[in-house]
C-alpha positions, 0 to 999 in steps of 0.5 A: 224463189227461197222457201222460208220455214223452219224445218221442226214446222214444217214437219209439222204440218208434213203430212196436212200439206201433202195432202191439203195442197196435192188435192186443191191442185188436182181439183183445182176448187177448195170445195173437190179437194174437201169433198176428196180429203172426206173434210169440210170446206172452210177447212181446207180454206183455213189449212189453206191460209195457214200453209201459205202464212209458215212459208210466206208465199201465196200458192193459190189465185182465184179465178174463174172455174176454181183455183188455180198453182201461182207461181209460187205455189208451183215452187212450194208444189216441187218442193214438196214433191222433192223432200218425199223423194 
């Protein structure tokens, strides 16, 4: 799966990607991520929608007890790790 992001757009969102994606994946919930990031849950939800629109991949799916990374989300998370390395 290729990630379709223009470099200048990725740089603009880069710092937010890491924090928001990491916290949602770690906590498995928007509310948990919001608490860890000290922001409103609506801000986390909005940022996730923005990131998904930017990369063109649905990264999380709702499950009975929160959120889980999709296959595309795993690819994006791995890509972000590689970029940061």
